[in-house]
N, C-alpha and C positions, 0 to 999 in steps of 0.2 A: 494437405503441408504451406507451412506457412511462407506464403512469397513474400520477396525482400524488400526490405524497405526502400522506398522510395527514393532516388540519387539525392535529394532536399533536403534530405532530413535533417530537424533541427538538434535533434542528440550526440550528445557523443557517439562515439562505437560501442565506449563497454558497455552504455545506458541502451543502446540499439540491437545487443546481443542480449542485456538481461530482458531484454521485452520479449524480446524472438522466442528463447527461452519458455517464459512460463504462457507464451503464446495467450494472451490475452488479452486479442484487436488491438496488437502493440502499436501499428500507424494512426490508431484514433488514438489513444494514449498519447507517443507521440507529434501528435496534432493537434492535442490539446495542451499540452506542456510551453508546445514553441509560443500559442494563443496568448498563456499569463504570463511568461519568462519574458517577455518583448525585448530582444534581442540579451538576458539576459547567460553567459554559461551558466553550466551544470558541471560545479567540481567533485561534488561524490555525489556516489547517488543510493537508493534501499529500493528493490524491487520484491511485494512482499505476494501472495496471495493467499487464497482462503480458500479453502470448495468442502459444501456444504450439503448435506443429504436430505431432500423433504419429500422421503414417501420415493414416489416417482420420479424426482425433477434431480437438476441439479445446481444449486447457486455456484457464482463468481463474487468472490471481491479480491480487485483486487486493488492493494498502495501502493503508491509511488513517491519516496522522497527526497527530491533532490538537494542541495546545500552547494547555493551559488557566494556570489563577497556579500551580499548583505541581508539575503530573504532566506528563507528554507520556502521552496513548493511542496503539497501537499496534495496530488490528485488521488481521487477513492474512484472507481468501476464499477458497475457491476450491469451486470446481463439480468434479462426477465424474459421469460415465453408473451408471446402476444396471443397465440390461437391451439389450441387442445394440443395438436402435435407437439409443438418446441417449434414450429418449422420456421417460425419468424419472429425472433427478437428485436426489445428493444432494449441499446447500450442508455444505462446514464453514469453522466461524470464528472461529479464537482473539484472545483480546487479550489488552492487561498494560496495565497501568496506573505507571508509573516515574516516583517522582519524580524532581524538574529537579535537586535539592540530591543524588543516583545516578547523575546521567549522567555521567561522567570522559570522553566527549570529543564535539564536532562537528564535524567535520572536514568544510569546502565544496572542492572540489574543480572547477574550471571550466575548460572546454576552450576554447580561440579561433582560427577557422579563418585565412587567412594571417597568424600571429603577427609577419609579415619585414613587415606594411602596417597594423599595429595603433594603431588609437585607442579611446581610450577610450571615445568615442559609441561602439560599432558591441559588434553585442551578444552573448551567449553564447551559443555555440555547441550548448556539452549541458554539464549539473554533474552530481554527483554528491553528497549528501552521505549521510556514513557515520555513524554513533553507535554511542558499546558503555558498555556499562551491563554488570552484575551479572547480566543477567538472563537467563531459558529459556531453551533449549536452541529452535530451532525446526523444525516437525517437517513439511518436503511430501511430503503423502502420493499417491497416483497404484497404482487396482485394477491386480495383480497379475495378471500371464500366464504361458502354457507356452509350448514351442516346437510344441506340437500347434496347427496351425490351425481345425482344429475340435472344442475343445476347447473345452464349454462348461462347467464348475466352478468356482467359488467358491475364487480363489486369496488372495482374503484378497489386504492389501493390505502396498504396498512402498513408499519411497521413503527419502530424506535428513535426515541429524540436520543445523542449522549452529550453532557455537557463538557465528558472528560476531551481533551483533546486530543490524543493519538497516544497507544500503544500496541507496539507491535512487541510480539513472541516469535522468537524466533527455534527453530530445537533438531539440536542434530539428529536423531533418531525420525521424522519426519521430516524435514531440508534438506539434509546432509551438515556434513561435517563442514564445509566451504561454505555451503548459505550462512552460517554460523557465528567464522569468520569472519565472510565478509559484511556480515549486520556489524557485528563489534568498529570493523576498524571503520564502519560510517557515522557508528555515534559518537565513535570520538573524535572522530572530523568532526563532527557539527558540535560537539559540545566545547572542541578549541576554538570554533569561529565563531560560538557566542560568546563565552564568554570574553574573550578577542574585541565584540563589537559594542561590549561594558563594560572593557576596560574603561 
């Protein structure tokens, strides 16, 4: 059971609820955001969790985006097992603050089921938001291994480095229609804030 947030949580109540629903170390994410925002208020947010299965292990990745008056905050959280039983876990949080005027583009792609019968009132089946800015590389890390199934040595970490700043896809089939609608609202709020910042 997820325990309630501490009373001095820096996140707005709607973001608290989204972090609790995601269930992926909500207090840690809230604390990381508080450290980076330095008193700024989050006006709109998007919380997205990806779960990947690797043989007998489960890997999760959480992305939290927040729009403030002058910046976008992006927080990524991954967890990795520290022992064979997975009882001890290391959580890694990376954060970035991007000035709204530094964003080069906000691309919103929407997917529509049965386009031959399209009506404006139809729900969007999936959406993807892609942000581009001159940011740092994103590293996705996981423990490295070897071909010997009996090996218990520490092989360090391996991973991928991606130049693409940020792409998030939300689909009704996987995440629910409400998640798609909320993600689309966030993306449009972000686009409006970005355009206002560069006007």
